[in-house]
C-alpha positions as CSV (number, residue, x, y, z in Angstrom):
1,M,-0.1,0.2,-0.5
2,I,2.9,2.6,0.8
3,G,4.3,1.9,-2.9
4,K,1.7,2.6,-4.3
5,N,1.2,5.9,-2.8
6,I,4.3,6.9,-3.4
7,R,4.5,5.7,-6.8
8,I,0.7,8.6,-6.8
9,I,2.9,11.2,-4.9
10,S,5.8,10.2,-7.6
11,W,3.4,11.7,-10.5
12,I,2.1,14.7,-8.3
13,L,5.4,15.6,-8.8
14,F,6.8,15.4,-11.8
15,G,3.2,15.6,-13.7
16,T,3.8,19.2,-11.9
17,I,7.0,19.8,-12.8
18,A,6.6,18.6,-16.8
19,G,3.5,20.2,-16.6
20,I,5.3,24.2,-15.7
21,L,8.4,23.1,-18.3
22,L,6.0,23.2,-20.4
23,A,4.1,26.4,-19.7
24,C,7.4,27.8,-19.7
25,F,8.6,26.7,-23.1
26,F,5.0,28.0,-24.3
27,Y,5.3,31.3,-22.3
28,I,8.6,32.6,-23.7
29,P,7.1,32.8,-27.2
30,E,4.4,34.5,-25.6
31,V,6.3,37.0,-24.2
32,L,9.5,37.7,-26.2
33,F,7.3,37.5,-29.4
34,G,3.3,38.1,-28.8
35,I,2.2,34.6,-30.4
36,N,-0.1,33.1,-27.6
37,L,0.7,29.8,-26.8
38,Y,0.3,30.1,-22.7
39,T,-2.5,31.1,-23.8
40,F,-3.6,29.0,-25.8
41,L,-2.0,26.2,-23.8
42,L,-4.4,26.6,-21.0
43,N,-8.0,28.2,-23.2
44,I,-10.6,26.4,-22.3
45,D,-13.2,29.3,-23.2
46,F,-15.2,26.8,-25.8
47,L,-16.5,24.7,-22.5
48,P,-19.8,25.3,-21.6
49,L,-19.0,26.9,-17.3
50,P,-19.3,30.6,-16.5
51,D,-17.5,33.1,-17.0
52,Y,-15.3,33.2,-14.1
53,V,-14.0,30.1,-14.4
54,L,-13.5,30.2,-18.3
55,Y,-10.4,33.0,-17.1
56,N,-9.5,32.2,-14.6
57,E,-5.8,32.0,-14.8
58,P,-5.1,29.6,-11.4
59,F,-7.9,27.2,-12.8
60,Q,-6.3,27.3,-15.6
61,F,-3.3,26.2,-14.9
62,V,-4.2,24.2,-12.1
63,L,-6.0,22.1,-15.6
64,H,-3.7,22.0,-17.4
65,I,-0.9,20.5,-14.0
66,I,-3.8,17.8,-13.6
67,I,-3.4,16.6,-17.6
68,A,0.1,16.8,-16.9
69,I,-0.1,14.0,-13.8
70,F,-2.5,11.8,-15.7
71,L,-0.6,11.6,-18.4
72,I,2.6,10.4,-16.6
73,A,0.4,8.3,-15.2
74,F,-0.6,6.9,-17.7
75,V,2.4,6.3,-19.7
76,D,3.4,5.1,-16.0
77,V,0.6,2.2,-15.4
78,F,1.2,1.7,-20.3
79,C,5.0,1.3,-19.4
80,N,4.0,-1.7,-17.6
81,V,3.1,-4.3,-20.2
82,Y,5.4,-2.4,-22.9
83,N,8.5,-0.9,-21.3
84,H,9.4,2.3,-23.7
85,P,8.3,5.5,-22.4
86,Y,9.8,7.1,-25.2
87,Q,7.6,6.0,-27.6
88,I,4.9,6.3,-25.8
89,S,5.5,9.0,-24.7
90,L,6.2,10.7,-28.3
91,V,3.4,8.7,-29.5
92,I,0.6,10.0,-27.5
93,N,2.4,14.4,-27.6
94,G,2.7,13.1,-30.8
95,I,-1.0,12.6,-31.6
96,M,-1.8,15.3,-28.1
97,S,0.1,17.7,-30.9
98,F,-2.7,17.8,-33.1
99,T,-5.2,18.5,-31.3
100,F,-3.6,22.2,-32.0
101,F,-6.7,22.0,-35.3
102,P,-9.9,21.4,-33.3
103,L,-8.2,23.5,-30.4
104,Y,-7.2,26.5,-32.5
105,H,-11.0,26.4,-34.3
106,L,-13.1,26.2,-31.2
107,A,-11.7,28.7,-29.1
108,V,-14.3,31.5,-28.8
109,E,-10.7,34.6,-28.7
110,K,-8.3,32.7,-30.9
111,P,-4.8,33.9,-29.5
112,F,-3.5,34.4,-33.3
113,S,-4.5,34.8,-36.3
114,A,-3.7,32.7,-39.3
115,P,-1.3,31.7,-41.0
116,L,-1.0,29.2,-38.5
117,T,2.8,26.7,-38.5
118,L,4.8,29.0,-36.4
119,P,2.5,28.9,-33.6
120,F,1.9,24.9,-35.0
121,I,5.9,24.6,-34.6
122,I,6.8,25.5,-31.5
123,W,3.2,23.9,-29.8
124,L,4.4,20.4,-32.0
125,L,8.4,20.7,-30.2
126,G,7.4,21.7,-26.8
127,H,4.9,18.9,-26.9
128,L,7.4,17.0,-28.1
129,L,9.9,17.8,-25.3
130,F,7.1,17.4,-22.6
131,A,7.2,14.0,-23.7
132,I,10.5,13.0,-23.6
133,I,10.4,15.6,-19.8
134,I,7.7,12.6,-19.3
135,A,9.6,10.1,-20.4
136,F,12.9,10.8,-18.5
137,F,10.5,10.7,-15.1
138,V,8.9,7.4,-16.2
139,T,11.9,5.7,-17.0
140,R,13.5,6.9,-13.1
141,L,10.1,6.0,-11.8
142,N,10.8,2.3,-13.4
143,K,14.4,1.9,-12.3
144,K,13.3,2.6,-8.9
145,R,10.1,0.1,-9.1
146,S,13.3,-1.9,-9.8
147,T,15.5,-1.8,-6.8
148,D,12.4,-2.0,-4.5
Protein backbone atom coordinates (compact mmCIF):
# COMPACT_ATOMS: atom_id res chain seq x y z
CA MET A 1 0.00 0.00 0.00
CA ILE A 2 2.80 2.42 0.84
CA GLY A 3 4.47 1.76 -2.52
CA LYS A 4 1.30 2.75 -4.40
CA ASN A 5 0.98 5.97 -2.38
CA ILE A 6 4.59 6.87 -3.12
CA ARG A 7 3.92 6.15 -6.80
CA ILE A 8 0.94 8.52 -6.81
CA ILE A 9 3.01 11.19 -5.03
CA SER A 10 5.73 10.71 -7.68
CA TRP A 11 3.15 11.13 -10.45
CA ILE A 12 1.94 14.34 -8.84
CA LEU A 13 5.48 15.68 -8.38
CA PHE A 14 6.79 14.72 -11.82
CA GLY A 15 3.55 15.65 -13.61
CA THR A 16 3.62 19.06 -11.95
CA ILE A 17 7.25 19.63 -12.93
CA ALA A 18 6.63 18.49 -16.53
CA GLY A 19 3.49 20.65 -16.78
CA ILE A 20 5.31 23.71 -15.44
CA LEU A 21 8.18 23.18 -17.88
CA LEU A 22 5.75 22.93 -20.83
CA ALA A 23 3.97 26.09 -19.69
CA CYS A 24 7.32 27.90 -19.39
CA PHE A 25 8.33 26.72 -22.85
CA PHE A 26 5.15 28.26 -24.29
CA TYR A 27 5.34 31.37 -22.13
CA ILE A 28 8.69 32.44 -23.60
CA PRO A 29 7.49 32.94 -27.23
CA GLU A 30 4.38 34.64 -25.87
CA VAL A 31 6.42 37.24 -23.97
CA LEU A 32 9.19 37.66 -26.53
CA PHE A 33 7.31 37.43 -29.82
CA GLY A 34 3.59 37.76 -29.05
CA ILE A 35 2.84 34.18 -30.13
CA ASN A 36 0.20 33.36 -27.52
CA LEU A 37 0.94 29.66 -27.04
CA TYR A 38 0.82 29.85 -23.24
CA THR A 39 -2.60 31.47 -23.50
CA PHE A 40 -3.61 28.80 -26.00
CA LEU A 41 -2.32 25.99 -23.74
CA LEU A 42 -4.51 27.16 -20.88
CA ASN A 43 -7.50 28.18 -23.01
CA ILE A 44 -10.79 26.52 -22.06
CA ASP A 45 -13.17 29.23 -23.32
CA PHE A 46 -15.01 26.69 -25.49
CA LEU A 47 -16.27 24.75 -22.46
CA PRO A 48 -19.78 25.45 -21.17
CA LEU A 49 -18.65 26.98 -17.88
CA PRO A 50 -19.29 30.35 -16.27
CA ASP A 51 -16.95 33.19 -17.28
CA TYR A 52 -15.46 33.42 -13.78
CA VAL A 53 -14.19 29.85 -14.28
CA LEU A 54 -13.28 30.12 -17.98
CA TYR A 55 -11.14 33.19 -17.49
CA ASN A 56 -9.58 32.24 -14.15
CA GLU A 57 -5.91 31.70 -15.00
CA PRO A 58 -4.98 29.86 -11.76
CA PHE A 59 -7.86 27.43 -12.41
CA GLN A 60 -6.75 26.99 -16.02
CA PHE A 61 -3.17 26.36 -14.92
CA VAL A 62 -4.21 23.79 -12.29
CA LEU A 63 -6.31 22.03 -14.93
CA HIS A 64 -3.25 21.91 -17.21
CA ILE A 65 -1.16 20.42 -14.35
CA ILE A 66 -3.85 17.81 -13.62
CA ILE A 67 -3.76 16.73 -17.26
CA ALA A 68 0.05 16.44 -17.06
CA ILE A 69 -0.25 14.31 -13.90
CA PHE A 70 -2.76 11.99 -15.57
CA LEU A 71 -0.54 11.76 -18.63
CA ILE A 72 2.54 10.75 -16.66
CA ALA A 73 0.47 8.24 -14.69
CA PHE A 74 -0.91 6.76 -17.92
CA VAL A 75 2.55 6.43 -19.47
CA ASP A 76 3.90 4.87 -16.27
CA VAL A 77 1.05 2.35 -15.98
CA PHE A 78 1.23 1.52 -19.70
CA CYS A 79 4.96 0.88 -19.29
CA ASN A 80 4.08 -2.08 -17.07
CA VAL A 81 2.88 -3.80 -20.25
CA TYR A 82 5.08 -2.22 -22.91
CA ASN A 83 8.32 -1.02 -21.33
CA HIS A 84 9.22 1.74 -23.80
CA PRO A 85 8.46 5.05 -22.06
CA TYR A 86 10.03 7.24 -24.75
CA GLN A 87 8.07 5.59 -27.57
CA ILE A 88 4.81 5.64 -25.62
CA SER A 89 5.22 9.25 -24.56
CA LEU A 90 6.30 10.44 -28.02
CA VAL A 91 3.31 8.75 -29.69
CA ILE A 92 0.83 10.16 -27.16
CA ASN A 93 2.30 13.67 -27.31
CA GLY A 94 2.62 13.54 -31.08
CA ILE A 95 -1.10 12.84 -31.24
CA MET A 96 -1.78 15.53 -28.62
CA SER A 97 0.13 18.04 -30.77
CA PHE A 98 -2.46 17.69 -33.49
CA THR A 99 -5.22 18.76 -31.09
CA PHE A 100 -3.85 22.20 -31.95
CA PHE A 101 -6.13 22.50 -34.97
CA PRO A 102 -9.48 21.42 -33.46
CA LEU A 103 -8.74 23.40 -30.29
CA TYR A 104 -7.92 26.47 -32.36
CA HIS A 105 -11.20 26.17 -34.23
CA LEU A 106 -13.14 25.59 -30.99
CA ALA A 107 -11.58 28.59 -29.26
CA VAL A 108 -13.99 31.46 -28.88
CA GLU A 109 -11.16 33.99 -28.61
CA LYS A 110 -8.43 33.14 -31.12
CA PRO A 111 -5.01 33.63 -29.50
CA PHE A 112 -3.32 34.19 -32.88
CA SER A 113 -4.36 34.53 -36.49
CA ALA A 114 -3.41 32.73 -39.67
CA PRO A 115 -0.97 31.60 -40.81
CA LEU A 116 -0.79 28.96 -38.11
CA THR A 117 2.46 27.38 -39.30
CA LEU A 118 4.88 28.96 -36.82
CA PRO A 119 2.57 28.58 -33.78
CA PHE A 120 1.98 24.94 -34.71
CA ILE A 121 5.69 24.20 -35.16
CA ILE A 122 6.46 25.68 -31.72
CA TRP A 123 3.45 23.79 -30.28
CA LEU A 124 4.76 20.53 -31.79
CA LEU A 125 8.30 21.15 -30.49
CA GLY A 126 6.95 21.95 -27.03
CA HIS A 127 4.95 18.74 -26.91
CA LEU A 128 7.88 16.68 -28.15
CA LEU A 129 10.02 18.19 -25.39
CA PHE A 130 7.18 17.48 -22.95
CA ALA A 131 7.14 13.85 -24.16
CA ILE A 132 10.86 13.50 -23.53
CA ILE A 133 10.53 14.99 -20.04
CA ILE A 134 7.65 12.63 -19.20
CA ALA A 135 9.56 9.63 -20.53
CA PHE A 136 12.62 10.64 -18.52
CA PHE A 137 10.56 10.80 -15.32
CA VAL A 138 8.82 7.49 -16.06
CA THR A 139 12.20 5.88 -16.69
CA ARG A 140 13.33 7.13 -13.27
CA LEU A 141 10.15 5.76 -11.70
CA ASN A 142 10.72 2.38 -13.32
CA LYS A 143 14.33 2.27 -12.11
CA LYS A 144 13.01 2.98 -8.62
CA ARG A 145 10.44 0.21 -9.04
CA SER A 146 13.11 -2.31 -10.08
CA THR A 147 15.26 -1.47 -7.04
CA ASP A 148 12.31 -1.79 -4.61
